[in-house]
N, C-alpha and C positions, 0 to 999 in steps of 0.2 A: 185789603191786600196785605197789610202788615200782619194781621192775624194768620192768614193763609201761609205766608212765607215763613213765619216763625214756627207754625205748627209743622210744616214740612221739614224744616231744619231740625226740630225737636224729634220728629219721628225718625228721620235718617240717623241722627246722632244716637238715639236710643237703640235702633236696630244694630248699628255698628258696635255699640258698647255691649249689647247683649250677646252678639255673636263671637266676640273676642273671648278667649279663654283667660288671659291675664289682663289686669287693669293697670299695666305699667304706664300707659299713656293718659291715665286719669280722665277717661271719657265721661265718667259719671258726673264730673263737675260741668262739663259742656252740656250734658243732658239737662241738668238742673237749671243752668242759665237759660237754655232755650225754652224749657217748660215754664219757667218763671215768666219769661217774656211773653209766652203764649197766653198764660193766665192773665197777665196785665192787659194784653190787647183784647182778650175776651171780655174782661170787665169794662174796658173802654167801649167795646162794641155794644154791650148791653145798655150802658148809659146813653150812648149816642142814639141807639134805636129808640130808647124811651123818650128822647127829645124829638126825633125826626119822624118816627113811625114809618110809613110806606116810602117816604123820600130816601130813607137809608139805603134801599135796594137799587136806587137809580143815581149813583154818584156821577159827577162830571168827569170827563176824561182827565182833566188836569189834576183833580183830586186823586184819581186812581194812580196816576203816574207818581205824584208826590208820595202817596202811601207805599207804592212799590219801592221807591228809593229809600224811604224810611225803613221799611222791612229789611231790605238788603243791607242797609247800614247797620241795623241792629244785629243781623247775623254776622256781618264782618267784624263788628266790635266784639261780639262774643268769641269769635275765633281768635282775635288778637289777644283778648284777656286770657283765654285758655292757653295760647302759645307762650305768652309771657310767664304765666304761672308754671307751665311745663319747663321752660328754660330755667327758671329760678330754682324749682325743686330738683330738676335734673335726675329723674328716676333711674336712668340707665348709666349715669356717670360719664356720658360722652362729652358734655360741655366742659366738665372739670378736667378730663383727660386731654382735651384739645387745648385748654388754657395752660396746662402744666407743661406742655411740650415746648 
């Protein structure tokens, strides 16, 4: 589940980044974070499959729920890191203008 959730997030972020004409929102960084997480979960899935073999494809419901929560947490943490970085760099100058008022 973690792999699927992060791959979906990476694909959505990549499509949004690709369709935008300007990169003021720095969506490329978000794409790299999600693709990096997807690559990490892919390696984890490969090693887990090498240990469990056929049992890998029949997880318990509790394991699937835990993996889903972990995947959603990773996506949320990626969004938080991206937002904090966006607020610090302030590409459009709106935060600086608001603070100077």
